[in-house]
C-alpha positions as CSV (number, residue, x, y, z in Angstrom):
1,X,14.1,1.3,-3.9
2,X,12.1,-1.6,-5.4
3,X,13.5,-4.9,-4.3
4,X,11.1,-7.6,-5.6
5,X,7.8,-8.0,-7.3
6,X,5.9,-11.2,-7.8
7,X,2.4,-12.1,-9.0
8,X,0.3,-15.0,-10.2
9,X,-3.0,-15.4,-12.2
10,X,-2.7,-12.1,-13.9
11,X,-3.4,-12.0,-17.7
12,X,-0.9,-14.4,-19.3
13,X,0.9,-15.0,-16.0
14,X,-0.5,-18.2,-14.5
15,X,1.9,-19.5,-11.8
16,X,3.9,-17.3,-9.6
17,X,6.7,-15.3,-11.4
18,X,9.3,-13.3,-9.5
19,X,11.3,-10.3,-10.5
20,X,14.2,-9.4,-8.2
21,X,16.3,-6.3,-8.2
22,X,18.7,-7.9,-5.7
23,X,22.1,-8.3,-7.2
24,X,23.8,-11.6,-7.4
25,X,27.4,-12.4,-6.4
26,X,28.8,-11.1,-9.7
27,X,31.2,-8.2,-9.0
28,X,31.2,-6.7,-12.4
29,X,29.7,-3.2,-12.8
30,X,29.4,-2.9,-9.0
31,X,28.9,0.9,-9.5
32,X,25.4,0.1,-10.9
33,X,24.3,-1.3,-7.6
34,X,23.7,0.1,-4.1
35,X,24.4,-1.5,-0.8
36,X,21.4,-2.4,1.4
37,X,22.2,-4.3,4.5
38,X,24.0,-7.5,3.4
39,X,22.6,-7.2,-0.1
40,X,23.3,-5.0,-3.1
41,X,20.4,-3.7,-5.2
42,X,20.3,-3.2,-9.0
43,X,19.9,0.3,-10.5
44,X,18.2,-1.0,-13.7
45,X,17.0,-4.1,-15.5
46,X,15.8,-4.9,-18.9
47,X,13.2,-7.5,-20.0
48,X,13.4,-9.2,-23.5
49,X,11.0,-11.6,-25.0
50,X,8.8,-12.5,-28.0
51,X,5.7,-10.5,-28.9
52,X,2.9,-11.9,-26.8
53,X,5.2,-13.6,-24.3
54,X,4.1,-11.5,-21.4
55,X,6.6,-8.7,-21.0
56,X,3.9,-6.0,-21.0
57,X,1.6,-8.1,-18.8
58,X,4.2,-8.3,-16.1
59,X,4.7,-4.5,-16.1
60,X,0.9,-4.2,-16.2
61,X,0.7,-6.2,-13.0
62,X,2.9,-3.6,-11.2
63,X,0.8,-0.8,-12.6
64,X,-2.4,-2.7,-11.5
65,X,-1.1,-2.8,-7.9
66,X,-0.2,0.8,-7.9
67,X,-3.6,1.9,-9.2
68,X,-5.5,-0.4,-6.9
69,X,-3.7,1.0,-3.8
70,X,-4.4,4.5,-4.9
71,X,-8.0,4.1,-6.1
72,X,-9.8,1.2,-4.5
73,X,-10.9,3.5,-1.7
74,X,-13.3,5.0,-4.2
75,X,-14.9,1.6,-5.2
76,X,-18.7,1.6,-4.6
77,X,-20.7,-1.2,-3.0
78,X,-21.3,-4.1,-5.3
79,X,-18.5,-3.0,-7.7
80,X,-16.0,-5.8,-8.4
81,X,-12.3,-5.2,-8.8
82,X,-11.5,-5.1,-12.5
83,X,-8.7,-7.6,-13.1
84,X,-8.0,-10.1,-15.9
85,X,-7.0,-13.6,-14.6
86,X,-5.3,-16.3,-16.7
87,X,-7.8,-17.9,-19.1
88,X,-7.9,-21.4,-17.6
89,X,-7.7,-20.2,-14.0
90,X,-10.5,-17.6,-13.9
91,X,-11.7,-15.7,-10.9
92,X,-12.0,-18.8,-8.8
93,X,-8.3,-19.1,-8.4
94,X,-6.6,-16.4,-6.2
95,X,-4.6,-13.8,-8.0
96,X,-1.6,-12.9,-5.7
97,X,0.5,-9.8,-5.8
98,X,3.6,-9.2,-3.6
99,X,6.0,-6.3,-3.5
100,X,9.1,-5.5,-1.4
101,X,10.5,-2.0,-1.3
102,X,12.7,0.3,0.8
103,X,11.9,3.7,2.3
104,X,14.6,5.5,4.3
105,X,16.7,2.4,4.5
106,X,13.8,0.3,6.0
107,X,12.4,-2.7,4.1
108,X,8.6,-3.0,3.6
109,X,6.6,-6.0,2.4
110,X,3.1,-5.7,1.1
111,X,0.9,-8.5,-0.4
112,X,-2.8,-9.0,-1.3
113,X,-4.8,-11.7,-3.1
114,X,-8.0,-11.4,-5.1
115,X,-10.7,-14.0,-5.6
116,X,-14.0,-13.6,-7.4
117,X,-13.0,-9.9,-8.1
118,X,-12.8,-9.2,-4.3
119,X,-10.0,-9.0,-1.8
120,X,-9.4,-12.3,-0.1
121,X,-6.2,-11.6,2.0
122,X,-3.9,-8.7,2.6
123,X,-0.9,-8.1,4.8
124,X,1.6,-5.3,5.5
125,X,4.9,-5.7,7.4
126,X,8.1,-3.7,7.7
127,X,11.5,-4.4,9.1
128,X,13.0,-1.8,11.5
129,X,16.5,-2.8,12.6
130,X,16.0,-5.9,10.4
131,X,13.3,-7.4,12.5
132,X,9.8,-8.1,11.1
133,X,7.0,-5.9,12.5
134,X,3.4,-6.4,11.6
135,X,1.4,-3.3,10.7
136,X,-1.8,-5.2,9.8
137,X,-3.2,-8.5,8.4
138,X,-6.6,-8.8,6.7
139,X,-8.7,-11.8,5.9
140,X,-11.9,-11.1,4.1
141,X,-13.7,-8.3,5.8
142,X,-11.8,-8.4,9.0
143,X,-8.3,-7.2,10.0
144,X,-6.0,-7.3,12.9
145,X,-3.4,-4.6,13.7
146,X,0.1,-5.2,14.9
147,X,0.8,-4.8,18.6
148,X,2.1,-1.2,18.2
149,X,-0.9,-0.3,16.1
150,X,-3.9,-1.5,18.2
151,X,-6.7,1.1,17.9
152,X,-4.9,3.0,15.2
153,X,-7.1,1.6,12.5
154,X,-10.5,1.8,14.2
155,X,-11.6,4.5,11.8
156,X,-11.1,2.1,8.9
157,X,-13.7,-0.4,10.1
158,X,-16.7,1.3,8.5
159,X,-14.9,2.0,5.2
160,X,-13.2,-1.3,4.6
161,X,-15.2,-3.2,2.0
162,X,-14.5,-6.5,0.1
163,X,-13.6,-4.4,-3.0
164,X,-11.2,-2.0,-1.2
165,X,-7.7,-2.6,-0.1
166,X,-6.9,-2.1,3.6
167,X,-3.8,-0.1,2.6
168,X,-6.0,2.3,0.6
169,X,-8.5,2.7,3.4
170,X,-5.8,3.2,6.1
171,X,-4.0,5.8,4.0
172,X,-7.1,7.8,3.8
173,X,-8.6,7.2,7.3
174,X,-5.7,6.8,9.7
175,X,-2.5,8.6,10.5
176,X,-0.1,5.6,10.8
177,X,3.3,6.8,9.6
178,X,4.3,3.5,7.9
179,X,1.0,3.4,6.0
180,X,1.5,7.0,4.8
181,X,5.1,6.1,3.7
182,X,4.0,3.1,1.7
183,X,1.1,5.0,0.1
184,X,3.4,7.8,-0.9
185,X,5.8,5.2,-2.4
186,X,3.0,3.9,-4.6
187,X,1.7,7.4,-5.5
188,X,4.9,9.3,-6.1
189,X,7.9,6.9,-6.3
190,X,6.7,4.3,-8.7
191,X,6.3,6.0,-12.1
192,X,4.7,4.2,-15.0
193,X,5.3,5.2,-18.5
194,X,3.5,4.0,-21.6
195,X,2.3,5.4,-24.9
196,X,-1.1,6.2,-23.5
197,X,0.6,8.6,-21.0
198,X,2.8,10.4,-23.5
199,X,0.6,13.4,-23.9
200,X,0.5,13.9,-20.1
201,X,4.3,13.6,-19.9
202,X,4.7,16.1,-22.7
203,X,2.4,18.6,-20.9
204,X,4.4,18.2,-17.7
205,X,7.7,18.6,-19.6
206,X,6.7,21.8,-21.4
207,X,5.5,23.4,-18.2
208,X,8.7,22.3,-16.4
209,X,10.9,23.7,-19.1
210,X,9.0,27.0,-19.1
211,X,9.3,27.4,-15.3
212,X,12.7,25.9,-14.5
213,X,15.7,27.5,-16.2
214,X,18.1,24.9,-14.8
215,X,16.0,22.0,-16.0
216,X,15.7,23.7,-19.4
217,X,19.5,24.0,-19.7
218,X,19.8,20.3,-18.7
219,X,17.4,19.2,-21.5
220,X,19.2,21.4,-24.1
221,X,22.6,20.1,-23.0
222,X,21.5,16.5,-23.2
223,X,20.1,17.0,-26.7
224,X,23.3,18.7,-27.8
225,X,25.4,15.8,-26.5
226,X,23.2,13.5,-28.7
227,X,24.2,15.6,-31.7
228,X,20.7,17.0,-32.4
229,X,21.8,20.6,-32.9
230,X,19.2,22.1,-30.6
231,X,20.2,25.6,-29.6
232,X,17.1,26.6,-27.5
233,X,13.6,25.7,-26.6
234,X,11.1,28.6,-26.8
235,X,7.8,28.0,-24.9
236,X,4.9,30.3,-24.5
237,X,1.9,29.3,-22.4
238,X,-1.3,31.2,-22.3
239,X,-4.4,30.3,-20.3
240,X,-7.7,31.1,-22.0
241,X,-11.2,29.8,-22.3
242,X,-12.4,28.4,-25.7
243,X,-14.6,30.4,-28.0
244,X,-18.2,29.1,-28.6
245,X,-17.3,28.4,-32.2
246,X,-14.4,26.2,-31.1
247,X,-16.7,23.7,-29.4
248,X,-18.5,21.0,-31.5
249,X,-22.2,21.8,-31.8
250,X,-23.3,18.2,-31.1
251,X,-22.3,18.4,-27.4
252,X,-24.9,18.6,-24.8
253,X,-25.6,22.1,-23.5
254,X,-24.4,21.4,-20.0
255,X,-21.2,20.0,-21.3
256,X,-20.7,22.9,-23.6
257,X,-21.2,25.3,-20.7
258,X,-18.5,23.5,-18.7
259,X,-16.0,23.7,-21.5
260,X,-16.8,27.4,-22.0
261,X,-16.0,28.1,-18.4
262,X,-13.0,25.9,-18.1
263,X,-9.6,27.6,-18.6
264,X,-7.3,25.8,-20.9
265,X,-3.5,26.0,-21.6
266,X,-2.6,27.1,-25.1
267,X,1.1,26.0,-25.5
268,X,3.3,27.2,-28.3
269,X,6.6,25.3,-28.2
270,X,9.4,25.9,-30.7
271,X,12.6,24.0,-31.1
272,X,15.4,26.4,-32.1
273,X,18.2,25.3,-34.4
274,X,21.0,27.2,-36.0
275,X,19.2,28.6,-39.1
276,X,15.5,27.9,-38.3
277,X,13.0,26.8,-35.7
278,X,10.2,24.2,-35.7
279,X,6.9,23.8,-34.0
280,X,7.4,20.9,-31.6
281,X,3.9,19.4,-31.8
282,X,3.2,20.1,-35.4
283,X,6.5,19.7,-37.2
284,X,8.8,17.5,-35.2
285,X,8.9,13.7,-35.6
286,X,7.2,11.3,-33.1
287,X,10.7,10.3,-31.9
288,X,11.7,13.9,-31.0
289,X,8.3,14.5,-29.3
290,X,8.7,11.3,-27.3
291,X,12.2,12.4,-26.3
292,X,10.9,15.8,-25.1
293,X,8.1,13.9,-23.2
294,X,10.6,11.6,-21.5
295,X,13.5,13.9,-20.6
296,X,12.0,16.1,-17.9
297,X,10.3,13.3,-16.0
298,X,13.4,11.2,-16.4
299,X,15.5,14.0,-14.9
300,X,13.0,14.3,-12.0
301,X,13.3,10.6,-11.4
302,X,17.1,10.7,-11.3
303,X,17.2,13.7,-9.0
304,X,14.6,12.5,-6.6
305,X,15.4,8.7,-6.6
306,X,12.2,7.3,-8.0
307,X,11.4,4.0,-9.8
308,X,10.6,4.2,-13.5
309,X,8.6,1.4,-15.1
310,X,8.6,1.7,-18.9
311,X,7.1,-0.6,-21.5
312,X,9.0,-0.6,-24.8
313,X,11.4,2.2,-24.0
314,X,12.7,2.2,-27.6
315,X,9.3,2.7,-29.3
316,X,9.6,5.7,-31.6
317,X,13.2,6.4,-30.6
318,X,16.4,5.9,-32.6
319,X,18.6,3.3,-31.0
320,X,21.3,6.0,-30.4
321,X,18.8,8.0,-28.4
322,X,17.8,5.0,-26.3
323,X,21.5,4.3,-25.6
324,X,22.0,7.9,-24.6
325,X,19.0,7.9,-22.3
326,X,20.3,4.8,-20.6
327,X,23.8,6.2,-20.2
328,X,22.5,9.4,-18.8
329,X,20.4,7.4,-16.3
330,X,23.2,5.1,-15.3
331,X,26.0,7.7,-15.0
332,X,24.3,10.8,-13.6
333,X,25.3,11.3,-9.9
334,X,22.1,11.4,-7.8
335,X,23.8,12.0,-4.5
336,X,22.3,9.9,-1.8
337,X,19.3,9.1,-4.0
338,X,19.0,5.8,-5.9
339,X,16.8,6.0,-9.0
340,X,15.9,2.8,-10.7
341,X,14.8,2.0,-14.3
342,X,13.0,-1.3,-15.3
343,X,11.9,-1.6,-18.9
344,X,11.0,-3.9,-21.7
345,X,12.5,-3.6,-25.2
346,X,13.1,-5.4,-28.5
347,X,16.4,-3.5,-29.2
348,X,19.0,-6.2,-29.2
349,X,21.7,-3.6,-29.6
350,X,21.4,-3.0,-25.9
351,X,21.8,-6.7,-25.1
352,X,25.5,-6.9,-24.1
353,X,27.5,-7.3,-21.0
354,X,29.2,-3.9,-21.5
355,X,25.8,-2.3,-20.8
356,X,24.3,-4.7,-18.2
357,X,25.3,-7.3,-15.7
358,X,23.8,-10.8,-16.2
359,X,21.4,-10.3,-13.3
360,X,20.1,-7.1,-15.0
361,X,19.0,-9.0,-18.1
362,X,15.6,-10.8,-17.9
363,X,13.5,-12.8,-20.4
364,X,9.9,-13.8,-20.8
365,X,8.9,-17.0,-22.6
366,X,5.6,-18.8,-23.2
367,X,5.4,-22.2,-21.6
368,X,3.4,-25.1,-23.1
369,X,0.2,-23.9,-21.5
370,X,0.6,-20.5,-23.1
371,X,1.5,-18.9,-19.7
372,X,4.4,-16.6,-19.0
373,X,7.7,-17.6,-17.6
374,X,10.1,-15.0,-16.3
375,X,13.8,-15.6,-15.7
376,X,17.2,-13.9,-15.5
377,X,20.2,-14.5,-17.6
378,X,22.1,-15.2,-14.4
379,X,19.9,-18.3,-14.0
380,X,21.3,-19.8,-17.2
381,X,24.4,-21.9,-16.9
382,X,27.6,-21.6,-19.0
383,X,27.2,-18.0,-20.1
384,X,30.7,-16.7,-20.7
385,X,31.7,-13.1,-19.7
386,X,32.9,-12.4,-23.2
387,X,29.8,-14.0,-24.9
388,X,27.9,-12.1,-27.6
389,X,24.6,-12.0,-25.7
390,X,22.6,-10.3,-28.5
391,X,23.6,-13.0,-31.0
392,X,22.9,-15.8,-28.5
393,X,19.4,-14.4,-27.9
394,X,18.6,-14.1,-31.6
395,X,19.8,-17.7,-32.1
396,X,17.5,-18.9,-29.3
397,X,20.3,-19.9,-26.8
398,X,18.4,-18.3,-23.9
399,X,14.8,-19.0,-25.1
400,X,12.4,-16.1,-25.2
401,X,12.3,-15.4,-29.0
402,X,9.6,-16.3,-31.6
403,X,9.6,-18.3,-34.8
404,X,12.7,-20.4,-34.2
405,X,13.4,-22.9,-37.0
406,X,10.5,-21.6,-39.0
407,X,10.7,-22.8,-42.6
408,X,9.5,-19.9,-44.7
409,X,10.1,-21.8,-47.9
410,X,7.6,-24.4,-46.9
411,X,5.1,-21.7,-45.9
412,X,5.4,-19.9,-49.2
413,X,5.1,-23.2,-51.2
414,X,1.7,-23.9,-49.6
415,X,0.3,-20.5,-50.6
């Protein structure tokens, strides 16, 4: 489970902003939470805000942390860490990232800071039996291990560099169980979805449908419940190498040779309806293709209890499909697993207290210095349980929307 994430000096985020998946004292929709110690944890949350207010930048910060943990071990000497700070802060002001998460009912805390495109500080703790235990702390180029881990990280001394995270180095050059668990959480359990990944997800989905009959039936059933009329999904996958005439002639000879010797999947996917079938890639709408790309990974996330981070979930999808996806996520029994979904959207049709608790609804807003503020509906006073949240949001009651009180008549008269 993801418990909290905070960051500062990242793109439009200047001062520290905090997102928490810890539930408040509200007892409504308690079935959408999971008990953890003396707390309850939210299964999902949605972030609203004006275009340019920082919704995507906040999710980008989570993606940045994931990618840096996984890939900084490969950074070469002299290579700085590619990160975009807030305009007026720059690289001289530390950029700080902190995440709290749960693995096997144990809480972990990981934090690092960057300055001048290099790692300044880093620490990793966990809490067995509720008591804090240090795994390591790192300041600049030096680190200290917790009492139980002395000597366990000696193999990391030669590979730790100013542009590499200690967690990334330790995951590759030590055998500390807690490090391996955390690294696996970032690698496998935080799943990032965005438009630039849609082709990868489609490829995964088509292979999964082709090889897993139970998964295929689940996808078809879900689409039928949405009223899409899908009767079957016919997939044929052939692996072949391209013909010389299929490769553009302007490519370098060595690159052409690599392509000619590299096997490629040729996928023919048809969506079968009552009286006809369609080619999924060539004939179906972008919305149907996105739904196909989303469904299999989403089912995997539900079954295996992963955390899905999704920017603009509704993009390319009809609002009824978005509602259906959310209902599937929220109501499907995952056994002892606890999948989580955190996403941004502009779809105000979802913005109601029948769908979400108040602590599941978040907003981003630009402050006077053009930096991002992030806050929850539960932090706003005097919000009634029967209040029309969507209408209140559009009317600017909670902030976070653009062009309030804009006089279009005056604008047009000056043209």
